[in-house]
N, C-alpha and C positions, 0 to 999 in steps of 0.2 A: 358641582364641577361645570365649567363652561363646556358647551357642546363643541365637538370637533367640526371643523369645516369639511364639507363634502370633497372627496378627491376630484381633482381636475382631470379632464381627459387630455391625452397627449396633444390634441389639436389646439387646446386653449391654455396649456401650461405656460406660465410666464418664463421669460429668460432669467438668468441669475440676477440681472439688474432690475427685474420687476416689470419690464416692458414686454408686451406681446412679441413673440418671435416673428420675424418676417416670414412670409409664406415660403420663400425659397429654402429656408433652413429646414422646414418641416417636410420637404420632399425626401423620398427614399434616396439614400446615398449608397450606391453599391460599395461593398467593403473591399479591402485588399484581398487578392486571391489567397493570401496566407491567413485571412481573418486577423485576429489579434493574438495569434498563438506564438509568433516568432518575434524575437528582437532582431529586426532587420539591420544589416550592415549599411553604411553609407552607399557602398556600391550597389547593393540590392535595391535600396530605395531609389537611387538614380535610374537604374535600368528599368525597374518596374514603372517608374513615372514616365519614362520614354515610351515603353510598350503601351501603357494605358492611354497616353495622349494620342499616339498613332492609332490605336485600336478604336477609340471612341470617335475620333474626328476623320479618320481616313479609311480604315479597314472595314468597319461596320457599314458605312454607307455604300461601299462597293460590293459587299458580300453577295447580295441578291443577284446582281448582274453577273458576277463571276460564276455563281452557281447555275444560273439560267443558261449561260452560254458554254459552260464547261471549258473555260479558258484559264490559262495560268495567270496568277495575280502579279503581272509585271509591274504595275504601278505601286503595289505594296512593297515589292522588292526594291524599287527605286527609293521609296521612303525609308526603308530599313537600311539601305546602303548609306543614304545621306545621314541617318541618325547613328550610324556605327554599329547597328545590331548584327550585321553579317559577320563581324569579327568578335562576337561576344565571348567565344571560348578559345580564341587565339591567345596564347600566353602573353602576358604584359611585355616580356622581353622581346617579343616580335611585333609589338605595336597593337596588340588586342586588349580586350577588357580583362582577360584571364579569369573569366567566371568559372566557378567550380560547379559540380553537378547540381547542388541544391539551388544555387543562384539561377542556373540556366532553366531548370524545370519550372521555377516560379515564373520566370519571364515567358516561357513557352505557354504556360497555362493562362497567363494574362492575355496573350495574343489570341489564344484559342477561344476565349469567351466572346471575342468580336468576329473572328473569321477562322473557322476550323481548318480550311484548306491552306491558309497562309501559315498557321502554326505547324501543321503537319509537314509541309514541304520545308519549312525552315529547319525542322528537326533533321531532315535528310542532309541538309547543307552543314549544319552545325556538327553533326556526327563526325565529319572528317577532321575538324579541328580538335574535337574532344578526344577522339581515338588516338590521334597522332600526338596530342599534347599531354594532358594530365594522366590519361590512362596509360599511354606508352611509358611515361616516366616511372610508373609503378612496376613495369614488367622487367623480367630478367633478360639482359642482352650481353653479348660479348663486347669488349671495348671497340672492336671494329664495327659491330652492328650499331652501337650507340653513336659512334662518329658518323657513320653513313646516314643514320636516321636524322641526326641534327642537320646535316647538309640538305637532305631531302625535304624535311618539314619546313626549313627556312625558305626554301624555294616556293613551296605551296602557300605558306602564310603570306609571302610577299604578294602573291597573286590576289589573295583575299583582301589584305589590308590596303595595298596600294592600288590594285587594279579593280577591286570590287567584284571579283569573279565569284561565281556560284558553283558549288559542287553538289553532287547527288550521291545516293547510295543505292545500289541495286542488288537485292538478294534473290528474289523469286525466279524460279526457272520451270515451275510446274512439277517439280519432284520433291524429294525429301531433304534436299541440301539446305534450303532456307530455314528449315526447322532444326538444323544441326544434326541430322541423322544420316547424312551421306555427303561425300565430297561434291563440290560444285561441278556441274557439267560443263560450264564454260572453262576452257583450257588456255593456259598461258605457256607457250613453248619458249624456253630461253634461247635467244639468238644473239649474235654479236650486237652489242649496244643496247639490248633491251629484251622485249618479249613480243611474240606473235600470238595474238588472241583470236580465238574462234569460239563463238557461243551465242546464246540468246538469253535475254532477261525480260520477263513479263512483269506486268504491274510495276513498271519502272517509273516512279514518281519523278517529276521534272523532265520527262523525256521531251527533247526538243527545246527546253527552256534553260537547263543548266549549261554552263560553259564546259564543265568537266563531269563525266560520269564516273562515279566511284564504283568500279566493277570488282566484285568478289568472285574469284575464280580459283582454279586448282593448277598447280604446276604440272605441266604435261611431262610425266615421267612414269616408268613402269612401277606399278604397285602404289601409286599415290593414294594418300588417305586424307582425312579432314585436317590433319596436321600440316599438310602441304598447301593449305589455302593461302591465297595471295590477294592483296588489296592494291589495285592500280587505278590511277586517274587517267581517263581516256578522253582526249579532246573530242568534242562532238563533231568537229569538222574534219577529222582524219578520214582518209580513204578507207572504205570498208565498213564505216559506221552508218547505220540507217535506222530510222524510227518509222515503224509501220503500225497499221491498225487504227481503229476508231476508239474514241473515249466518250462513252455516254452511260455512266454508271448511276446507281441509286443515289449515292452521296459522295462527299469529298470530291466533288466534280472539278474543283480548281487545281487538284494535284496533277492532272493530265498524265496519268500513269500508263502510257502506251508501251509497246514492245520495242526493245532495242536489239538490233541484229548486229553481230560483229563477225566480219568475214576477212580473215587474214589481215588483221589490223596490227600494224607495227606500233608498239608503245615504247618510247625511249626509257632507259633504266631509271632516269631521274623522276619518272612519274610513279615510281613505286612509293606508296604511302606508308607502308610499314615493312620492316625487314621480312624476308621469307620466313614463314612459320610463326610470326608474331601474332597474327590474327587469331589462330587457334589458342594460343596462350591467353590472349586477352579474353576470348569468349569463355574460357574456363575460370580464369582468376578474377575477372571484372564483370560479373553478369549484369550489373546495372547498366552497362553500355547498351543493352537491348531494351531498357525501360524508358527511353526518351520519347517513345510514341505516346504513352498514356497521359502525360501532362496536358496534351491537347484536349483530351476528353474531360479532365478536371475543369478546364476552362469552359467547355461547352455546358457542362452541368451547372456551373456558376452562372453562365449567361442565361440559361433557361430559367433558373430560379429568379435572377434579377428581373427578367422580362415579366415573369408572372406577378411578382410583387408590384411592379410599376403598373401593370395592366389592371390589377385589382384595385389599386389606389387611383386609377384614372390619370396616370402620369406618363403614358406612352406618347412621345412626340408625334405630332401630326395626326393625332386621333382625338375625338371628342373626350373631354374630361369626365367620363362616366365612371363613377365609383361602384365597385361590386364587393368591397371588403366587408360590408355589414352582414353578409349572409354567412350563417354558421358553417354551411357545407364548404364554402370557400376558405374560411379560417382553418377548418380541420385539414383541408387538402394542402394548404400552404405550410401548415405545421408539419405534416407528414413529409413534405418535400424538404423542409429544413432539417428534419432529423436525418434523412438519408444523405443530404448534402454534407452535414457535419461529420457523419461517419466516413464519407468519402474523403473529405478534406483531412481528417485525422490520419487515415492510412496513407494518403498522399504525402503529407508532411513527414510522417515517420519514415517512409521509404526514401524521401529526399535526403534526410539526415543520415540514413544508414549506408549510403553508397560508399564503397571502399574496396581496396584490393583484398583478395582472399577472405571474403566474409564467412562467418560461421554458417552452419547448416540452418539454424533458426532464421538468420537474416535472409538466406537464400529462399527458404520457404515463405518468409514474409514478403519477399519481393514478388514471387509468383502470385501470392494472395492479393497483394496490392495492385498488381497489374490487372488481374482478373476483375477485382472489385471496381477499379476506376472505369474500365471499359463497360462493364455491365450496368453499374449504377448510373453512369452518364445517360445511357439510353432510357433507363427506368425513370430518372428524374425528368427527362424530356417527355416521356409518355405521360407522366403525371401533370406536367405543365400544359400539354395539349388538352388533356381532359378538363383541367381546372379552368383554363381560359375559354374553352368552348369552341363553337363553330368558327369564329374568326381566326382561330389558331391554324386552320387549314389553309388560309390564304397565303399566297406567295408574297404578298406585300408586307407580311409580318415574318419575323425570323424563326418562329418556333418550328414550322414544318421542315425548314432546312436543317435546324439543329437536330431534330428527330432523325432525319435521314443520315446526317453526318455521324451522329452518335451510334447508329446501328452498325456502321462499318467497322468500328473499333475492334469488335470481337473477332473479326475475320482476318486481322492483319498479322502476317508473319514478321518476325520469327516466332512470336508467342501469340497464337490465337487463343480464344477462350478455352477451346477443347484441349490444346496442348498444355495450357497452364494447369487445368484440372488433372490431366493425365500425369504430369510431372509431380504435382503436389501429392497426389495419392501414392504414387510409386515411391517417391523420395521420403515421404513420411514413414512408410512402413518398412523400408529397406535402408540399411546403412551401406556405405560405399563398398562395393565388392561382394555384397551378400547375394546368395542365390537360394532358391528353394531346393531341398533335397528331392531326388527323383521319386522317392516313395510317398511324398505328400502331394504330388501333382496329380 
């Protein structure tokens, strides 16, 4: 028998035509944020291409300065406004892209791999269109509520689509409200023509940058409960609105999440983003509405992995082309990173496809597990990347130390911190709805 030819290494393998491949082809090509696991729709491909182009060429080069100065990424928002990304979840009937939950989280993750702060703040803006759009369409409303909501959301969508305005969302108040365990302390008193708001929001992302603050508050009436929550858009320039405090955090520095104070702020009735009582219904029936934070961390995990591979291959731009891939310790380390990344991606994609109104208990538990896994695994992948790339990874001239700090912040974010996810997972796994332990077993 004729002897077999020795196998060729990847670096010298011929192209299908027999000619050696050009060097550029052999460089590492970062994959789609979805890997090759989804058949993407034309809309998804188009939006991901826009996000990837902006991310590579605009957001990534600016990320270090945004982080260093702890300033809002205004230039990135100008680019997203010009590219139409600010209207990604505005329904097509109102001039937007009409992206569903799966499409949006893919795009958010793609942006996150280039600049975490930009992706996280975009989430706060997009939430307004998603909540008032596809999510609201799935909720129960009276005919009068539905008609009123159509009028209101058309008003707000026009601001986004034609005016390029930016919205935010403000949950935190320093108490249990943001975690869904108590009514919001910020109160909205019904008055002629609208509402009078008094309250305070801490860790309010886009403070001073958004045109309208999406304020979650409680109707000011006797015996108010979480079912009396209200979602209002507050013009940042209204009398009684102020932004206070410094912003010098560990990570996600470009979110500029300062404190918003509201003192006797009159908000016209047209600024109501959802009918009274609808937020509580949405929070119960559409729990994925709170899972739009975690795609940012999927993106950071992918970005840390991409950098590590490029670093070990000597392909990081503006660095000497020194290869480190031949060392077995590096090969094992990047293999372990790949395993964790694919586990993270799998649960990310499963969660993206599962979003719906009135999900089953298993989907709800899976959602909490996915959110927790994405937040925790992102930081672990960044930790592995720093260790694998070595001393240079500590330098602020490279993105890994920023990704590490940004990723650590994910588990701290309300309404679903890592601790709250674990607490709910354990309790809701062991108890069915309405179940209690008998006094004699406590």
